[in-house]
N, C-alpha and C positions, 0 to 999 in steps of 0.2 A: 840588875833586875833578877837574875837567878838567885842570888843570895837573899834578896828581899822576899822572893816567892817562897824560898825554903823557910825563912823566919816566920812567915805567915802560915806554915803548915803544908805547903804544896809539896808533894813528892812525885817522883817519876817525871822529871822535867826533861822534855825532848825537843830536839830541833830537827827539822827536815830541810835539807839544802838541795838545790837543783843546779846541775851543771849543764852547759850547752845552751844556755839562754842567749837570745840575740844580743850581740855586742859584748858578751862576756869574754874575758881573756883568762887563760890559765893562771896567770899571776894573781889576778884579782880574786879568782875562786880559791886559790891556795891561801891567800890572806884571810878571806872570809872563813874558811874552814879552821884555820889556826886560831882566829879570834873567837870563833864559836866554841871550840874545844877548851880554850882558856877559861871560859865561863863555867866549866866543869858540869855540864848537863849529864843526866843519867844515860842519855842515848843521843847519838847523832846519826841520822839516816841521810844517805846521799842518793839522789835519784837523777836519772838522765831526762833532760827535756826532749820531748818527742814533737818535732815539727811536722804536723800532719794537716796541712790546710785543707785537704780534700775531705777529711773526716771532721775536723773542728773548724767550722766556718769562721769563727772569730780570729783564727790564726792567719786568715787571708789579709788581715790588716798589717801583718808583720812584713817589713821589707826583707825579702829573701836574701839580700846582700848582707844583712846584719846577722844572719844565722851562721854560726861557726861551721866551717867545712869539717869533713870527717877527721882529718888529722888533728885539727885544733881541738875538736871535741874529745878525741882520745887522749890528747895531751892533757887536757883539763881533767879528765877522769883519772888520769895517772896521779894527780895530786891527792886524790882521796886517801889511799893506803899509805902513801909516802909523805903526805903533807903535814903529818902530825908527829913531830919528834917525841919520842918517849911514850907514845900511845900505840897500842896494837889495834888495827881495824880488821875486822873480818868481813870479807866480801861474800856475797851470795849470788849465784848465777841469776836467780829470778827475784832478788830482793835488794834491800839497801845494804850499805856498808855500816857496820855497827862497831862502836868502840868496845873493845873487850875490857871489862871491869876487872880490877884486881892488880 
């Protein structure tokens, strides 16, 4: 898909990934991240899912038991910078992790 988009003149191809989703496991996120980076996009941003049912009423439909606990979420987040062999990712305190080009 990415190669086809480039052939058609699209530039600046980006992917946004979210970790900490209900029922998501660290291993599945690491796999998704590696597969995404293998597509060679220009940017991969990684964001944390915020479970805030009191603020976002649609989240009240989510089974709280499916939301990863703090340790699982942190473990999943740890796959971000370390989950891509041969690629440097820079993390930002208030922003996404971005692959360093070059």
